[in-house]
C-alpha positions in Angstrom: 9.7 14.6 17.0 7.0 12.5 15.2 6.4 8.9 15.8 5.9 6.6 12.8 4.1 3.2 12.7 5.3 1.2 9.7 4.2 -2.2 8.7 6.3 -4.6 6.7 9.5 -2.7 7.9 12.0 -5.6 7.8 13.0 -5.0 4.2 12.2 -3.2 1.0 10.4 0.1 1.0 9.2 -0.3 4.6 12.8 -0.6 5.8 13.9 2.4 3.7 11.1 4.6 5.0 12.0 3.7 8.6 15.7 4.5 8.0 14.8 7.9 6.5 12.4 8.7 9.3 15.1 7.8 11.9 17.6 9.9 10.1 15.2 12.8 10.2 15.2 12.6 14.0 11.8 10.9 14.3 10.8 7.8 16.3 9.8 4.7 14.5 7.7 1.7 15.5 8.8 -0.8 12.9 6.7 -3.9 12.7 7.4 -7.2 11.0 6.6 -10.8 11.3 10.2 -11.2 12.4 11.2 -8.1 14.4 14.8 -9.3 14.8 15.2 -8.7 11.0 14.3 -5.1 11.6 17.0 -4.7 14.2 19.5 -6.5 11.9 18.7 -4.1 9.1 18.4 -0.8 11.1 20.5 -1.5 14.3 19.7 -0.8 17.9 18.6 2.8 17.5 17.3 4.6 20.6 14.3 5.9 18.7 13.5 2.5 17.1 11.0 0.0 18.5 10.9 -3.2 16.6 7.6 -5.1 17.2 6.3 -8.4 16.0 3.2 -8.0 13.9 1.2 -10.2 11.6 -1.3 -7.7 10.3 -3.9 -10.4 9.7 -4.2 -10.8 13.5 -6.4 -8.0 15.0 -5.2 -8.8 18.5 -1.5 -8.6 17.4 -2.2 -5.3 15.7 -3.9 -3.8 18.8 -1.0 -5.1 20.9 1.7 -3.6 18.6 0.0 -0.2 18.6 -0.3 -0.4 22.4 3.4 -1.1 22.7 4.2 1.8 20.5 2.0 4.2 22.5 3.5 2.9 25.8 7.0 3.6 24.5 6.6 6.9 22.6 3.2 8.3 23.9 1.7 8.9 20.4 1.6 7.8 16.8 1.7 10.6 14.2 2.3 8.8 10.9 1.1 5.3 9.8 2.6 3.6 6.8 0.4 0.6 5.8 3.1 -1.1 3.7 2.8 -4.8 4.5 1.5 -6.9 1.6 2.4 -9.2 -1.2 1.4 -9.9 -4.7 -0.2 -12.8 -6.6 0.5 -13.1 -10.4 -2.1 -15.1 -12.3 -5.3 -14.8 -14.4 -8.5 -14.2 -12.5 -9.7 -17.7 -13.4 -6.4 -19.2 -12.3 -6.4 -17.6 -8.8 -7.9 -20.0 -6.4 -10.2 -19.2 -3.5 -7.5 -19.9 -0.9 -5.0 -17.8 -2.8 -7.5 -14.9 -3.0 -8.5 -15.2 0.7 -4.9 -15.1 1.9 -4.2 -12.1 -0.3 -7.1 -10.1 1.0 -6.4 -11.1 4.6 -3.0 -9.2 4.4 -3.5 -6.5 1.7 -7.0 -5.4 2.8 -8.1 -6.7 6.1 -4.6 -6.1 7.6 -4.8 -2.5 6.5 -8.2 -2.2 8.2 -6.9 -3.8 11.4 -4.2 -1.1 11.6 -6.6 1.7 10.8 -9.0 0.6 13.5 -6.1 0.2 16.0 -4.5 3.7 15.5 -7.5 5.9 14.9 -8.7 6.1 18.6 -5.3 7.6 19.4 -5.2 10.0 16.5 -8.8 11.1 17.2 -7.7 11.9 20.8 -4.7 13.8 19.5 -6.8 15.5 16.8 -3.8 14.9 14.5 -2.1 12.2 12.4 -1.6 11.0 8.9 -2.5 7.5 7.6 -0.7 6.6 4.4 -1.9 3.4 2.6 0.4 2.0 0.0 -1.5 1.0 -3.0 -0.1 0.4 -6.5 -0.5 1.6 -10.1 -2.5 -1.7 -10.2 -5.0 -0.1 -7.9 -5.8 2.5 -10.5 -5.3 0.6 -13.7 -5.8 -3.1 -14.0 -3.3 -5.3 -15.9 -3.6 -8.8 -17.2 -2.2 -11.2 -14.6 -2.7 -8.8 -11.8 -6.5 -8.8 -11.6 -6.9 -10.2 -8.1 -3.9 -8.5 -6.7 -5.0 -5.3 -8.2 -8.5 -5.8 -6.7 -6.9 -5.6 -3.2 -5.4 -2.3 -4.2 -8.6 -1.0 -5.7 -10.1 -1.8 -2.3 -7.4 0.3 -0.6 -8.1 3.2 -2.9 -11.8 3.2 -2.0 -11.2 2.8 1.7 -8.7 5.7 1.7 -11.0 8.0 -0.3 -13.7 7.5 2.2 -11.3 7.7 5.2 -9.9 10.9 3.8 -13.4 12.5 4.0 -14.3 11.0 7.4 -11.2 12.0 9.4 -10.4 15.4 7.8 -12.8 17.3 10.2 -10.8 15.7 13.1 -7.5 17.1 12.0 -6.3 13.8 10.5 -5.0 13.2 7.0 -5.4 10.1 4.8 -3.4 9.5 1.6 -3.2 6.6 -0.8 0.2 6.2 -2.5 0.3 4.6 -5.9 3.9 3.4 -6.7 4.8 2.1 -10.2 7.5 -0.6 -10.5 10.3 0.2 -8.1 13.6 -1.6 -8.0 12.9 -3.7 -4.8 12.4 -7.4 -4.2 8.7 -7.3 -5.0 9.0 -9.5 -8.1 11.0 -12.1 -6.1 9.4 -15.2 -4.8 9.3 -14.0 -1.2 7.0 -11.1 -2.2 5.3 -12.4 -5.3 3.3 -15.6 -5.5 2.5 -17.2 -8.8 -0.8 -19.1 -8.9 -0.6 -22.9 -8.6 -2.8 -23.2 -11.7 -1.5 -22.0 -15.1 -3.9 -22.5 -18.0 -2.4 -22.7 -21.6 -5.2 -20.5 -23.0 -3.8 -17.6 -21.1 -0.2 -18.1 -22.3 -0.2 -15.2 -24.7 -1.5 -12.7 -22.1 -0.9 -13.8 -18.5 2.0 -16.0 -19.6 3.6 -13.1 -21.3 3.2 -11.1 -18.1 4.9 -13.8 -16.0 7.8 -13.8 -18.4 8.0 -10.0 -18.3 8.0 -10.0 -14.5 10.9 -12.5 -14.4 12.9 -10.5 -16.9 12.1 -7.1 -15.3 13.1 -8.1 -11.8 15.7 -5.7 -10.3 15.7 -3.5 -13.5 12.5 -1.6 -12.6 12.4 2.1 -13.3 11.7 3.4 -9.8 14.4 4.3 -7.3 13.5 3.0 -3.8 15.6 5.6 -2.0 13.7 8.4 -3.8 10.5 6.7 -2.8 11.5 6.9 0.9 12.5 10.6 0.4 9.0 11.2 -1.2 7.4 9.8 2.0 9.2 12.4 4.1 8.1 15.1 1.7 4.5 13.8 1.9 4.3 13.9 5.7 6.0 17.3 5.8 3.4 18.8 3.4 1.0 21.2 5.1 -1.8 20.0 2.9 -1.1 16.4 1.8 -3.0 15.0 -1.1 -5.7 12.3 -1.0 -3.8 10.4 -3.8 -0.1 10.4 -4.6 1.2 8.6 -7.7 4.9 7.9 -7.6 6.9 7.0 -10.8 6.7 8.1 -14.3 5.2 4.8 -15.3 2.3 5.4 -12.8 1.8 8.9 -14.1 1.6 7.7 -17.7 -0.8 4.9 -16.8 -3.1 7.3 -14.9 -3.2 9.8 -17.7 -3.9 7.1 -20.3 -6.7 5.6 -18.2 -8.3 9.0 -17.5 -8.3 9.8 -21.2 -9.9 6.4 -22.0 -12.6 6.8 -19.3 -13.6 10.2 -20.7 -13.6 8.9 -24.2 -15.7 5.8 -23.3 -18.1 7.9 -21.2 -18.7 10.3 -24.1 -19.3 7.4 -26.5 -22.0 5.9 -24.1 -23.3 9.1 -22.6 -26.7 9.1 -24.2 -27.5 5.6 -22.9 -26.0 6.4 -19.5 -28.2 9.5 -19.2 -31.3 7.8 -20.5 -32.0 5.6 -17.4 -33.3 8.4 -15.0 -37.0 8.7 -14.2 -38.6 11.3 -16.5 -40.5 14.0 -14.7 
């Protein structure tokens, strides 16, 4: 039996992952700002521990991990899923909106990593899975600041993957495309208070797209949860796992563009070294 530690587990993908882990016979420490919503969603399962957690609080994070260890003795899988989105142009996104976003999407992930790694290092085993986004690999208009939090998670996970591998611990960043969850609802997606008319053709169009695309997204959340089980069961899990055909297409297109642009500017790029 493995023990999972899942943030943002009261609804959406976090709740589905918890449900599938329990169904597989594993124990789950399911965290949320309102743990009663976890119990309402998943029931009073003997292998479920619902814990209050605001990931922006380092002390709450340490306490949640300690409660989980006290109950189950170990943590084998971490799913850093808690987070939210901000939709708006880079210029439109205020300092306070940006700070709040980074507090959850980046600093919250780091709080969890710091809290669980001492236990995983002692075990010489474990798997930390950080949920990024296609927006963490390919930037979009309107998602620049949100995407920057996911770009940060990509970099953190790449370094973490190298640091903990010699200790028997895995780290994977998961890059979902658009899945049919409530992410585009107001409870998960904040629109900037400022909307500038000059951006109506770009960011405004993205706002209209997000409204129309809500609950018609391509990705199946149940299949996402099943993919998480496959990921943790893999003997050699990847450093990066894209999920969704939209993500795969975006990654391939960006990689092709990067190679093309590099070749175009290669001579200048190579010209800046000291000459022997």
